[in-house]
Steps between C-alpha positions, in 0.01 A plus 500: 500500500790746585635437143171597338486815715856582385409454135192719535710770661753477218225531240345801683845660505548439130175671424560819700530814298758770578379799694361772271339259254157639408209315643218364274191704542261204472366240745440217255506426129131577482572838651773558242285389223197712596721811532591457139163405362241682723674771716695676230401311175671557180163411349533468131873493481631173356641251744530162313522417135538141407621338170483139401653496161447124447121536559478849344342625824535850639331679778539809727385575856482851637565538878128513551434193292768306673357589825157367406655177360697443830193548701295251284763241557526583882126402504569175314780405729320581816141420429496246230822316591483572867874600556592689802785720626802269546392239252756406214408527140731318261509623132594303195471794253694668229529879433138630452299794613279267711811374679580862601138554618501165700834594683365836611157357602678239710719751682200736551333203672797407715557181294848372444600443129713192418605542138593181311675492164269320258795343326635324821475123517193351651703373800625841588151652462366229742778574750426872507118455532547253798793681669338842478179368651298654229134488546422611140659496163426715193587366161393518132240262359774318313653399831180377675573130471847540650359694797228242555790246545645733770167529673460116523845486678472819709175520701595837635482640146119550512444764227583525136442820311520488122551784251488548129594781264148638491521590871276219615582384852343181632536336838479133623535387852523161679464429859462867595219443756238757602730760657384858521707719283555880492342714250667726247704806618321823440702782345640721780498215752754282351760595757348247727632226286841463662822652607832595339650187661261258325647258264457613138703262301675161547752462210653162465867518389718218364746408776847347478391218722178321560159630414415861395465746776202734545607866563232679704459865397260723682296798389765736651775326302312563172419861567840574645675375195259665258564823693880453470506415136268793417722737703831375332373537150296825565181320372180711508164546354634567145694167492384201300679178566495192279510141632639221281597282786292225665281623786519180696849638596571796744668701234187511282270531802690780698672709226232511228175425683523665841750777442288679226182465725694637796594819315175543294688421179392240243596159372527319167470126552609252240409126497869443415805663370537521127786684339291547176254730686725640773610826363181574309300451823739750691419748223120445484447493872733798593683265740754659737673204644525112470612247749707215324744219572838489328378224262245738346774753436692234288193415317439870409856523395443221258196657347532696181243757600556864388449676823545833345161458330325542831450811711637407841555845649308412821693176539752526780665167507507154643481342849707187486577225755398151615796348335874548411546803270821479293710821452518422137121476467449823688752690298380364154143563588539864624736591216260367236162622639614800712268417796648460844489164688409566868662184634369371826491203742266327733340172573160358583602511865545878481172545319661598178763763465752604775735719303532686162731718310375848592291677240679832569849382375661695230576327164865452593423373851238255379756353239761494775301284743358281230825426305821590688508217747529135454118471536222759429384663823153416643485841656438649834250393774138633443337690779357269768802280436837445652765281328841383617777244435562240766761236539422145605490601864250769455743795531485786239770530243665823368468653159612256208510201726294194387249344714131428517249754406263555794181710535285655746196718489126521421506290205652198657244220514325351806702178457444181322163319553544193724871483463657570832836351378530746210392787720771424751773485235377789278436757773821431707653810642175700470549554130341332190789301355469513118733212422663726251871598504585863447668820596447874501687818392414852601447810283625848585178553707571196708223294348572119489457360149460128532617219263424128468817295441350148517232288662547322819184306426480247223189627333514520120349831384398464138338793354407655827340176627647303795544132428599235747765276360366221710198450266745465208729256698213273580370495143847396368554247779171327405667375181610134541839585338592786730700439821548857595376833363514856616363809319736795477431853366720664239521870382256556213444810281131470480392360831768619725547134607422179300498148627757223440525169666798293611437119482697194614346199303454155650729223406289342223568359164327797342499844658230767436596764242447869549204501270337213697542684833378829346185341383448314836508843683264655257250231581521580873567879513380818328749613231610796716629260765655244259882480463615620161840349515613165652866451598612148593773422761618268782632735776249635752601784743386416852519668832650323802147400604420343157298791350571574129641857448291662235674826494838336462368300210355819349844666511674186355269490203481869425771503235335209304154655524622837389472368148116498539472852638351657182295196379113532496352181609147449368224274594458218236 
């Protein structure tokens, strides 16, 4: 018990903001929402514009229309479904205007959203639904049969909500009983639906060991990070952000859903990123900023689009993070297109972003911090956030010394859901330990500019998406001709990191070929998680306790895998 108390104290310490950090003026998400819709409404000003190019669907919501849509779904969730404050609603949804409405309606109602990537394997979806203790799941009609299978195995998952593109929402329950449920929230009284410390999101991340971990983010986390992002980039009512990232991830949710709403700006949401329509949409929708991952910069560099054909005078540049940005990529992109890359860094555990290159840097200063060091700088800490570099004993290191990047402040999560072991390790010393190696250098004003020099964790970050190598290891080891297998990342132009595998074959008359193993993985894993290159060998690096050393293997194979850095691997 004393250990759990100590862990709770460490988490509380890691979540403390520095003195002088501005306080949020709202008591709950509903209070925040009402203040933007009812108390000082922008009325007919556009909030959300949605494009689904594949289905040729396009729609727009004013702030007033968005408020009505959210209140309607609040009624569905509370009256028809019967969800209450503190319930957890899992979502298996892609980018869509109804997804945005559902998120906001859940938060207004005090309901926790548990986003699930629709492309995840069935086993991982089931794990998240069970582990999160979700009582309801929302999916598209096309996924109904899969969800029915989950409901048969998970009796706590009582409610299924289905959506279609026409905005039809249906609800089916099983074993719900005859409980009395609360009615809809009346406009102006929604502040009774919770507090700032209520759960808002549980984001499941791929871990280096074991099952995915559920990161618990509160309402205060979300609003604090939105405030910090808006303040850093000087976003206001005249800004128009465009989202091309998936909104089951904190980057898409916080940067391009919540932040525009926070500052009464507007949002252009795309079903998915398409280089063929990207620049034209910036022009037609008068976009001022886009949040991307380094992979998308590479795709835009490869496109032959004549950007000079568009009027982009209002466009101010790119927010970029969620994966390793190469200096070469940043330099080529800025030199070709002339728009600044505001490089930043954060994790799901810190809500989203913790630091950015400042928007007020001169041209020369911006180039200096992005190009003149071994790595591009991830910037300076945002307000509400403190960052430091600690050694393996928890002591702070001086400028230019490499250690672990550690974070403290109002965006640090409330911990991992039902993972006391992970909480104890991650919040040691009263800081959030990122698992990333880095250092900092000061400018003339004494501001610390941080850099990532490597990852202490073994996660593979491909195109801004965290991938656990264990999934790939297991898929390879399931082949009868494989004795040992380990997935390793290698530097890649398009995705920042791509996946290779090191395989020790079994002693058999006929060993498996690279083509056979690649095909085997494609049957078990989505293409994004499949190894693209197989290297064979016999020597396995182990620790003294018998654990294979993945990072050492990665270093050993780097020179060989460098030959594949510029190759585009395409799904067959």
